[in-house]
N, C-alpha and C positions, 0 to 999 in steps of 0.2 A: 260242606264243607268238612275234607277228608282229615281224619286227625293224622295223619301220617305228616302232613301239609306244616302243622306244628311241630310234632317232635322233633322235627330234623333240626329245629334253632336249639345253640348252643345258649346260655344265659351269661353273660359276663357282667362284669362288674367296676368302676371306674369314677371315684368321688362320689357316691351313692346313684351312681347313675347308671339303669342297667341298660345292657347291649347286646342283640339276641344277633348272633353269630350263623349262617349256613353257610359254613365250613366249606362246601362242594360247591355252593351258587357260583362264586359267593356272593353274599349279599350280607346286609348286616340294615338294624333298624333300632333305633335308639325310642320307645316310647317312652310317654308320661307314667307317673308313679298311678295311675288308675289303669293304662294300658298295661305294666309290668303284672299288675295284682293281677290283672283279664287273662294274659299268654301264661303265667305261672299256676294258675288256677286250671285252665283247659289240660296245660303237661301235666299236671299233677293227678286229677281226674283222668285224664287218658281219653276224654270225651270231649268234644268241642260243644256239645246240646248241656253236657253235664257240668262245663265250666265255665258258660254262658247263663246260666240259671242262677249257680251260685255266686256270680256278681251281681246281676239283677236282687238279689233278695238281699244285697246288702245297701240297694236306693231304697231312701225312705221315700221319696215321690220321683216322679217321672219316670217310672219303669218303660213306657211308650216309646220315649225320647234315647233311653238309656238301651233299649233293645236295637234301637235303629242305628244308634253310635258305636254297638259293640259289634252287628254285621260291618257297617263303613268299613271299620279298624280291621276286621278279620280279612275283609274280600278285599284288604290291601295286601293280604302276603299272597305273593304270588309263588304260583303252583309251579311241581318242578320239572326242570326238563328232561325233556326224555335222552337216555341215552348216559354213557359213561365218558368222563373225558379220558380219552387217550394218550394224552399226555404232546408235549410242544411239536415233537418229530413227527408225528401224524395228522398234525394241523395246521404248520408252517412252510414255507417253501423257501429256499432260498431268493429273496424277491431284489433287495438291491442293499448294499452297504452304506450305513449313512456317516459314519467316521470311522476315521483313519488317525491314529497317534502318530508320532513321529520323534521318536529317541535318539533325538541327535548329535546329543553328546555324552560320554560318561564325565567328562569334566568339568568339577565345579570348583568356584570360588571360596566355600565354606566347606566345612567339615561337622555336620549337626550329629547332635548326639540319637536322636530318633531316627535316620534316613534310612528310608526303605532300602537303598542302592546303595550305601558308603561311599558315596561318592568321593573324589580325593582329586585335588589342583595337580593339574599337571597331566591327566588322563589323556592320552592322546586319539582314543576310540571315539568316532563318528561317520556320521552318514557322510558321504559326499555332495555338494551342488547337483551334480549329475543322476545319483540315485535318488537324491528327494525328486527333482523335475520329473525324472521316471514315475518314480511311485506316486506323486499327486496327480499325474496326469493318466495314470491308468484306474485311481481309484476316483477321481473325478470320473469316467466313463461308467464305473461300477456304481454310483450314486451318491458318493459322498461327497456332502455339503458344508460338514464340520471337520476341520482339521486341527490336530492339539501337537504343539511343542512342548516336550519335554525332555528332562535329563536326569543328572547333571542339570548344570544350570544352561538353559539353551541358550541365554543373549552372551556367552561366554566363545560360542560359535563364529567363527572368522567370516562366515557367510551370513551371519542372523539377518541380515535387511533383506540381503538378496530374499532370502528365502522368504522372507514374509513378504516383499513385494512378486514373488513368484507366485504362491499359494493365494495371495487376494486378486490378482490379476488372472485368475484363473477363469471365474466369471463372477457376473455383480451377485447371486446367491451366495456365494462361498463367506463361510464365516471361520476365522482364525482365534484360537486359545491358546496362551503363551502362556505356563507353569513355573514362575520364575520365584527368587530370592528378592528379586528386584533393585539390587544394588548397583547395577550397571544399566541399569532405564536412562538415567541420564545421559548418557556418551549416544544414545539413538534421538538427539530433538529432531532431526533432520527427517528420520525415517517417519515420524509421525506427520510431520508436514506434505510428507508426500503420496501416504494409504490412506484409504476409506475406514476410517476411525468409528465410526459406526458397525463395522463388520469385523472390529478388533476388539479382542478380551483381553485382558491383562487378570491371571491368579497368583496375585502377590503372596509371601508365605510372611507366618509371624508365629512368634513361641507365647508370646503375652508380655506382662510389662517389664518393664527396664532392664530390670536383674533378672527376671526368666530367659527372657530373650538373650541377652549377652551373654548369661551362663552357657547358654547353648549354642548359641555362633560368636561368639567372642567378643570382647568390650570394645563399644563403639558401634556395635551393630545395631544397635538402635536405634539413634541418634540416626545413623545414615538411614535407617527406614524411612523416618518419620520425613525426613528430607526429601527421600526419591517419592514419600508419598501425596509431602506437601506440593509436587513437581509434577504427576500425573495427574494430582485430583480434577485438577486444572487445567487438561489436554483435553477433554474431551474425550478420552478414552474410557470404557468400560471399566472397571477394575470391582475386582470380588478379593477381600482379605482369609484365606485361610491360615489354618490355625491345628497343625497336628495336636492331638490331645494326650497328654500324657497323666499319669498320676500325681507330679508334681506341677502341673500347670490348669489343671481340671477348673480349681476356683477363681480362674483368670479368664474362663468362656466370655464372662458378662463385661471386663474391661475391654475384648477385643471387638464386643459391639460397639462400645462407647467410641473407641478409636473409628470405627468406620463412621460411627456418625459423624467426629471430630471433622473430618479431612473430608465428608459428604459421599461416603464410595456405600452404595446402595446395600450391597451382599457381603455375608459372612456366610465362610466354610469352613466344618468342624471336620477335620481329618481325622478317621477314627483311628488307634495306631496299630501299625502288624508288627507282630513281635519278631521282626529278623532284618536284618540288616544291623547297623548300630544300634538296634531297639533290643531288649528285654524283658521278660514275661513281670519282671519287679515295676517296670514303667508303666504297666497297663490299668488303667483304672476300672472299678467296678460299673456294670452297667447302670445299678442304682444312684451312684455317683455321678453319674453321667446324666443321668435324665435330672437329677436334681440340680445342677448345673446348668443343663441346658436349657430347662422351663422357665430360670431366674434370667438367662441370658436371653428366652423370646419375651417376657416381660419388657424389656428394657429396650428390644430391638423393635418393639409392638409403638411404644411411646415416641420411639427416635425416626420411626419410619423406614428402620434397615430390614431387610429380610435375611435369615437365616437359610439357606438353600438345602440342608440334611432334612428342613421341619418340612420345608416347600416341597420336596422331596418323597415324603414319606405321605404327606397333605396329596396329591398329584394321584396318590396309589390308591389310599384311602375313598377320596373323592373323586372318582371314576366311576364310570358306568357299572348298572348292576350288572354282576355276573363277569366281568373281567377278570381273567384269572391272570395275575402274576405269577410268571415260571422261570422263576433264577435270572441272568443275566443277560444282554444282548450278545456278550464274547461268540464272537465265531459266527452270529447271523448278522449283525450289522453292525459290528465293530472288529476293528484289529489292530492291531501296533507292529509297528517295525521299530528293530533293536538298531542299535548304531554301527551293527557290520551287517547289517540288513536282513537278520532275522526277522520271522514274522511270528506274532503272538498273539493267545489271545486278548490280551488285554494288558495295558500299560505298566499295571503293577509285576508280570509275571516276566518282563521284558528281562533275558538273562537267566533265565533258571531253564536249565537245560530238558527239564522231564515237561514243561510247559511250551518248546518250540516247536512249530508247524510244517516251518519250512522257510525258504527264502525268495528274497523277489527278485533273481535270478530267473526263478520257476513260473515268473509272473504271479502279481497279486493273486488274480482272479484263479488259477487253477488252484495254488495255496487255499484260498477260500472255500473253493467249490469241491475239492478232492482231496484235501489232508487231511489222513485217517485219524490223526489227533482231532482236529475238527468236527469230524464228520463224527467220531465218538463222543464229544462233550455235547456235540445238538444231540445225543438222543436224552440225555440224563432231561430228568422231568421230577418236580415238588411229587406231581400223582405217585410215582411208582416207588419213592424215597420211604421207607419205614421211618426215618429220621423225621418225617413233619406230619406222621399219620395222626398224630394225636395235637396236635397243633391247630386250632380252630382258625386262627390268622394265615393258614399258612400260601394260601393263594392272593390274601391281603397282600400279607412283606413280601411274598415273591419266594423265600426260602433264605433269603440272607443274601450276604455280597460273597460271589465267587472267588475271590481274589483271597478274602479271610478265609474263609471255608480252608483254600487250598494252603493256605499258611499255618492255619492250627490244625488241620489235622490230616495233611499231605490227600485232600480230594476236593473236586471244586463242589459238592453240595453236602450239606448235614454238620459243618463245623465250624460255621460262622459265632463267635462266642458274642456276638452282640446282638443276634436275633432276640433276646428277652429284652434292649433296650427300645427295636423298632417296634416290638410288640407292643411295650408300655408307652410308645411315641403312639402308637394308631387309636387305642382306648382314649388317651388323652386327649387326641384330638377331637374323637368322634364327640366326647363328652364334653367338650368346650366349645361344640358347633352348637349339641343339643341347648347349652345356657343353661341357666340356672330357673329351676322350675317353677318357683315361686320365693317372696319376701316371707319373712318372720309372719308379718301383721295378713297372710293372703290363705285363701283356705284351699286347697289340692282340687285340680279339678276333677269333677264327678263323673266324667266320661271319659271313655279310651282314646289316645288320639297317640300318631307320630309324631314325634319332635322336628324327627329327622330320619332319612334313609338313605342309603347309597344310592348314587344317581341323583341327589339334590342341587349336588355340586357338582360340577366337572370340571377338574382344573386343564384335564388334557386327553384330548381323542385321538391320536395319532399313533394309533396300532394297525394301520395296515387295513383296515376294513375286516379286522377277526376280533374272537372274542380273547384273546392271548397277549400279552402285552410281558415286557422286558423291565426287570429293574436295571438301575444304569451304573455304574463305576463309578465309585468312592470317592476315585480322584477328583472327579470333575464331575459335578449334577446338573442337570436341564438345565437349558437353554431357553426353552419355547414353552406357551402356553395356550389351551384352547381360544382363550380372547385373542391370539396374535393370528391363529391359524383363521377364525373367523375374520379379524380385520383386515388378511390380507385378500380373502375370497372376496369381501364387499367392495375392497380399494379398488380392487380392478373393476368389478362393475360400477364402480363410479365413473370411472374412466371409458368401458366401452359396455355398452347393455348386455349383460348376460344372458342368454336364452336357455340356460338350466338352469334358472333360478323360474321354479314355476310363480305365474303370476297371471292371475284369472280375475283382476280386478280391471273394471270398466266401468268407470263412471259416466252421469249422463253428461252432458254434452254446457247445460245449460250451470251446472258445476263447475266445471272448470272453463269457461272459457274465458278467464279472466288469468289463467296459468300456461305459462309457456310451454313449446312442446320438450323441449329438453328434459324440465321435471317430470313431465308424464311417462316418458318413456323412460324414465329408472325409477318411477314406482315399482316395489315389488313388494308382496303382500299376499294375504290368503282371505280377504275379505274387505271391508269397507264401515271398517266403526267409526268413522267420522261421518258417514250417512246415518247409521245408527242410534249415533249418539245424541239425539235429539238437544242439539245447542242451541243456547237462547244468548239474545243480545246481552251483552254485555258480560257473560260467562270466561272466567280465566280457565283456557284449554291445555293440555300437556302433551304432547307425541313422544312417544318413547321408541325412539330407531328411528328418528325421521326423516331420516334418508335426504333426495332431493327434494325434499318438502313440500313433496304432493298433497299429503292429509291437511299439513297447518294452513296450506294457500286456499283450501276449498275451508275449511273453518273460519280463516280469515274474514270471510266473506260472513258465514255462518253468525258470529259473535258481534260484528259490527265494530264500528267505528270507536265504541267506548269498551271492548271486549279486551284480550290478551291472548295469544298463542306465543306457545313456548316448544320449539324442535330442542329436542338433545337427541346428540348420535355421539359415536366415538372414533369418526373417522375422519379426518381433514380435507381429502376429496370430495363424500358427500356434504362436508357443512358449506367448503367454497363453493361448491354447485347451489347448494340451497339460496345461499346468500346474492349469486349472480340473481339466481329466478326470482327472489323478493325486488328486486329494483322494479321489472316489467308488472308485477299482479301488485306493487303499490302506487303504478302509476294507472292502473285500468282499475283501483278501487277507489283513489284521490286519498286511500290513509294508509300509514303504516302502524300493525298492531301485533306483525309477528319478530321473532325474535329467535336467534338460534345459539345454541349452548353446548359446548362439547363437554362430555361427560357418560359415565358409565349407567347400567342398570342399577347395578346394587349398592353406586354412591352418588345418590343423582344431587347433580347442584344447584337445590332449590331449598328454602328455607319451607320450617312447618306449613299445615295448611296454606297451602298457596297457591292449589288446584281447584276450582269446581267439578271437572272432569279430566279423566286421564284416559288417552286411547295409545294403543299400540297395534299397529298391524303388520304380524307374523315377524314379532321381534322377540316375546319374553321367550319361546324354545331357544335361542341363541345365549340366552344369558346364563354364567357358569355359576352363579348360585340362587335358582331359582326363588327360595325360602326368603331371603334376601331382597330382591327385587318387589316380591311383594309387599316385604313391610316396611322398602324405601316408597312403593305409590302410597300403600294406607297413610304413612307421616306425611304427603307432602300432599292430602286429599282434605279438604276444607270437610268440617264435620259436616254430613249429610251428603258428602261429596260423592260422584260414580265414577267406576271405570265402566269401559267399552273396549272388549280386548278381540281380535281375532288372531287367531292363531292355530297351530297345525296339532292336533293330537290321535290318539288312536285308543283302542278299546282294552287291550292285553300288551303284555310287555314285550317290546321287540327284542330279537335273537343280539347279543355281543356284535355281530358281524356288524349289521345296520348301525347300533349305538355307538361303534368305534370308528364308524367310516368319517373320516378327513371331509369329501367331496360333499357327506350327504348331511354332514351339520352344518355346512355351508348354506344347504339348498334346504335347509329349515323341516328335515325330516328328522334326523340322530336326536336332536334336541326337543323331539314333539313328548308331551304329555301325557302320561295313563289317564284318561277322562276321569273315571271316579278319585285318582288322585290329586286333581286339580280342584274340585271341588273343596276334599279335605284341606288344603294348603290354604285356601281362600277360607273357611271358617277359621283354622287354625290361627289365622292373620289377625282376624277380627272383622271380616267383612260379612252383610248381611242380603238379605234377600238377592240371594245370589241366583243368575238365573240364563238360562242356555237360548240364546235367539235364535240363532241357525246352524244349521249344521251341513255339509256337503261334502260330496266325496272329493277328497287332494291329490291321493297318487298311490300306487299299489308298487312295491319294492318288495323284489325276493319273495314275493307272495303273503309280503306283511300290507296290510290297509290301512291308510291314514286320511283324515278329515280334517276339514277347514270348520272350526267352531269360533263364533261368535257368541258372546258373554258378555254378561251385565253382574254389577254388584256395588254396595252402597256401602260404605261407613257411616256408623250411626252416628244420629244425633239427637238433643234427649227434643221429644216432642209429647204431646200429650194423647192421651187414649182415647178411642172413640170406641162406641159400639158396633159392634159386624155381627154380622150371619154370614154364616159356610152355606152354599143352598144346595153341594152335592157335587159331582153324583157318585162321590165316594165317600163311605161311611164316616172320615173325620182327615182330615189333615194335621200334620205338627208344622209350627214354626220353627227357624233358626234355632231361637230362644229357648224352643223346647215347650210352646203352648199348645193346647190338644185344642182343634177345634173341631167340633162335633157335629155335622149334618143339624140342621134345624135349631139349635142353638146359640144363644145371644151370649156374645163373650165380647171382652174389650181388647183393642190390639192397637200398639204404635201406629200414630195417625198417619206417619211417612209410612211405614211399615204396608197400611191399608191400602192407600192412594196406590203402592205398585202394584199390590196385588191385581188390581184392574177392576173388571168385571168377577175374578175368581170367587168375593164375596161381597156380602151387600151392606155397603156403609151408612148406615141407620141415622138420619137427622132427628131431631129433635120429636117428630109425630110417629116414629117409626117407619119412615118411608126409605127404601132403600135409594136412595141419593145420587147414589153413582150409575146406576144401571139407566140405559135408552131405552125405554118400556114406555109405551101409551099405558095411562089407566082406565081399561076398559071397561070398570065392575058397575053391574048394575043395581046402583045405589040409588035411595030417594032422592038425593041432591046431588046435581053434578058437583063432581071436585072443584072447577073453576070459580063455582059460586058461594064456598064456603066462605064465610066470612073469617079472617085470621085479623086477630085485634094485632094493630103493632106493639110497640115496646112504649109504656105510659106516655114517657118523656117525649117520643115522638106526636101525641095525638094533642099534647097542650094547644088550643088557641087553632087548632084545624077546625075547617069544616068542609069535609070529602063527599064527592059525591054520593051518595047509597047508591046508584043504578053498579049493578054487577058488572065486572069487565074482566075479563082475560088478561092473563097475566103474558100471555105468550100466543104466539100467530094473531089471529084476526082479533082485535081487541071485542068484536060484537059477539061472533061465534064461535072461535076458536080455532075454525080452522087454516088450513097451511094458507099463507098467503102467497102469490102470482106476482115478479114484479113483472112491468110492463115494459116492452121494448122503447114504447112512446109515451111523453105523456097525457093521459087523458082526464076531461072535464067531469066531474063524478061530484054527485051530491054524498057530502057530510052524513052517515049516517044517525049523528048524534046534533048538531046543530043544524045539517039540512041548507048549508051554505055551500055553493055550487065553487069546487076551488080545482086546481090542477092536481091531480093524481099521480104516483110513479108504484102504486101496487095497490091490488086487492085480493079477495077473497072468491073461493070458486060463489060464493053469492053473491057476488058483487058489490060487498059490502067496502066503504071506504069510510072512513077517519082522518080529519083534515089533523094537524100536527098542533093546531090550538087545545084542539079536543084530546088528542094524544097523550097529550103532558096535563093537562089543565090542574087534574088533583096534585101530579108529581111535581109541578110549578110549585106551589102554593105550600107541600110538605117541603121541598127542599131549601125553599126561602126561609121557614123557619127552622128547620133544623141546624142550618147555614146559620143562621144569625143566633140561634141560643146557647150550639153547644161548647163544651171544652177541649175537645179531642184532638192532640197536636198530630196526629199521624194520619195519614193522607187514604189509605189502605183503609185501616180501621172506619172512618168515618164514611164512605164510600159504601164498605159494606153495611156500614151502619143502613143506609137512605138505602140501596138495596133489598135489605129485609122487611120495608114496608110495602105494602100491599097495593098501593099507588104505583108505587113503581114497577114497570114491565121486567120481563125479562131481556128484551131489545128497546132498540126505538131514539127517538132525536133527546126523549128526556135526558140521556145520560151526556147529551153535548153543553146541556148546561149546570149538569151534578156535577161534572169534571170542575172548570172553573171557579165554582161555587166552593165546590171542598180544597182546593187550591188555595183561594182567598181566605177562605174561613180559618183553616188550619195554621196559615201563618199566622193571623192573627193572633192567634194561641202561643204562639214561637215566641209572639214580642215583638212581631212586626206591626210598622204602623200602615194600618189599615180601619179603617172605620166603616159601619153598618151600611154607610151608601157605599164604597166601594165593593163588599159581595152582593151588593142587590144587581151594581153594573156590571160585576162578574155575569152574572146568573143571566141579565136579561141580554148581555150581547150573546152569552150561548145560548139562549133562546134561539135566537135571530137562525140560529145554524138548522138548513131543513135532515129531514130523516133521507136515509139511501144514497147519502152524497159518497158514502165511503166507496161505492162503485159508480156512481152517476156522474159524480165530481171530482173523482181518483184522490179526495182525501179526507180520512176518516176524522169524523167532528171531534171523537174523544184528543185528538191530536190539533185540530183547532182549539179546541173548548182549550188547549197546555196553555196554546199561544195567547186566549182572552185572559188567563188567568193571571202570566205573566208580564201583559201588557197593561194589567191594573196595576199589580204593585209596582212596576215600573216609571209610569204613570206616563206612559206612552203614548205617542198621536201621529198620525202622518206627517207631520213636520219635524220630528225628531230624530234625527237620521240614524244615530249610536242604538236609540231604545228600538224603534222601528227596526233594525237591522237584528238585534238579537233576539225580538220575540220570533222575525220571521226564520233564524235559524234553529231558534228552540221546537217551534212547530215543527220544522224540514227534519228536525233529527227525530221526535217524537217519532215525526211518520213512516223513518227508515226503520227504525224499531219495530213499529206494529206490522209493517209490509213485509219484516222478516222470515213471518210467519207464515207460508202460503195454506190458506184455510176460507171458509165461509164465514159471514161476520159475528163474532160473536162478542156484545157489548161488556160481557165480563173482563175475557179474557182482553181485550182492547184498552178498555180504563185501567186494568191494574197496569198492563204495559205500562201506558200512558204517564202513569203517577211515578211507577217506578223509574221509566226515565225522568222526569221530572226532576224526582227528587236528585236523581245524579247530578243532570246538567245545573241543579241552583247552587251547587257547592262552588263553582265559579261563578256564576252571575248574582245573587242574591243575596244581602247582605248576612242573613239568618236562612243556613238550610231547610231544607221540607227534610220531611220524612216519610218513608215509606218502607215500612218493615213490618207488616201488620199481615194477618194469617189470609192467604193466598193457595188453599189447597180447594179444588173444588167441586160444589157438591150439588151442582145442577144437570148433572149428565141426562138424567131422567126424563129433563125437562125440555132439554136443547134437541132437538131434532137433527142438526145439522152440526153437531157435536164431532170434532176432530179425534177423537178417542184419545189414547195412548199417545201421540204427539204432539197434544199441546201440552206446552211446558209446564202449565198447573193440574196437571193429572199424575 
């Protein structure tokens, strides 16, 4: 790592939060306290290695994990991009106009003390309807989709209604914004019923509370305004309250928020005063005063749901993609204003200023826009070449300030905006607020360096023409769009018509989607198959983020079964509507409904805490405008021990801003792709453990930059016990997320859940020191064959038992331990123990056959004794006790009578009405279920055993229709739960599943519900040759 890469960052602070700024990037990073210490040390030492060494010396222990975290942290600081920024005129071209301001009249029904234009009643200077029609048509052809009406008071124009209809009828994607004092709106009720209100916006002026407003605008003005707000707030029109802030009313900024909230108005806009027109310098408040009142107003705004769009605008600049340079305003590039005499100006605030005039509409807007010397000169201005900004580290984040304020304050378009200190302070405040409080007084600082938030973690807007250069917006009216709206439109269209531009390499096996209608399959947009990688288990609750047309939800619906639950969340109504339509067909095919769809956003999930066992998402997280908040929400809704399985697009190196700011590429899941190393850091910072990358494939190359489809998983911590483990190699050591060092060959303890997720990467040791989780044959040349070693059962199990002394193998052939071979057709064989000739369905290679009676002889006596004598109330715990006995084989028909014995025995211990005879009856009936029927008869003996147990408890018989029906339903449900896992037989897996399902069913069937919460962490992998490995729900 080069020291130059860290010396370029300037350290600023706000409210004790360190913020490192790369001024020329631009870029910013807010580290935690430890990260700040590390960075400061590197900069002070002017050496990366010396700074890291100094940091490591402060650690009392954990230097290995400290070095790893330090290297991880420092690797996230991007390398400088080659070349210097030459200024916006050398990067941008005149692509299209986006805004056209129409100052349609100077006439006004008021004369305000702070008016920019000193408007007066009776001023007849106005644009004609013909000139407006010509200007609108021409501007529309140049790309304008947002028109603004201003003045004076635009509602005074005698053709106001016609002007509104003319503009909004131009096209369905045209919006109209009207800046007004609002007092004449009630005269235009008929107009509001004739035009599309969803594309009409009013910005209504207010100057403070009643006394202040009336002092500025005349007695009674405030009361009339409140009448207007009462009328317009219920009309369906989007309204913003706008306040011109002066020294006289700055303290009332919070009052305006309250008024907006009282009338259901969603937004407030503060106009920073221009010292021109009727305003004087004495009326201008200090930036520090404005900031104090602005933050007070924001506190109330957050409580009442009101948005202050001055803050939103700075947010959209600060929380944009790293490397995005805000370089002055869009005047003359994307925006023009037309005065009441037809003259063209760069901005609406400059209308009437002779030195700002650029031409006239009679010369055509296109000609003025493209060839005016005044506009051409204005477009050459850039923050990059201005000495006024050279020492400001926030120059490309704030963007050089407002051009209109600079013009009026200093006579030039750049370098003189008196409100830049306010913008800079707002920027640092927003970053520090987004980073959040680091710790409470009772907590100790994080010992390792971390990034709390950095530029690009939140992206609120990305419509910058696919370049790395963006414009600030006129202070008169701020932004009307957001990144979420852009993405929403992209996928709204995809819901209506399949979009081939959205790369979609998903192809599911027909067996997984046979129950899903074709319409949902066509609109499955993704970059992986997380639902198939999630290892779903019957009864689990799954949440799919960005569920779209419901494809993954419908696949999961079958996998989690009737007793499971699936929730799909999407922000788009068309997608949700299509998913709901498909759900009807899916439910009909499956015979049950366990899926529901909810509208919501990734950053604010509409679910309670601890709601999900599994959260999946397919190529959607990249679309989030706040990825840290999204992962925090996922963490919140997961149950302890829950997991995420997510497929998304990632990249190895930061893409250039030209890609990051491309609106089309954002919809195509490219512009929002995460840096792969940073993804790991965010997951760790959120609190996830056991992060693992499952799959990675090349996805797409864009402008020479490669992107990959990554499927990854991670777990929410859960409180479990520690188990002994050994790391077997090949590396000298590995370090866990918690910092525990596992040295090759050394026995350590590890969280049991974490150890199980390590798979065969570590040996999990049993009580005898065996690697219980490794599928390997014991081939040692010891004196006594392992299978013949006599293991003493727990003392409480041997009381009253008389077990056969003959050595028996617990797995495969009971006689010799060789693998069993199942016969296609039954054959008569002589039992190796009792000699009786019986029908056999399996023998070993030595032709050994053991009949069911001999196979189960010792186990039967043991199960009877345990079930009659024990006092356990948890079925899993009792079954595990039984299976730990040497008489109980790994697999076999012994489990068929153990299951009903366990059910009836624990039911009695819970207080159920059960006798010894009932327990013996259950075991004897289960004993009659032969071995191998899971394949030969098509019904698992464990499922039948559950039916036996319920029948005994319910006193069922063939002549009782209700009990008979219930028992059959129980048996079928358990059988389906077992059958949900495609694998060779495993009596442990299937009895655990059977008992868990029985417990769930008992809550609706039995007077006293059964319990099945015991330990189900598999430790027999090494003994079970047919183990399905990590796909098993208990591994």
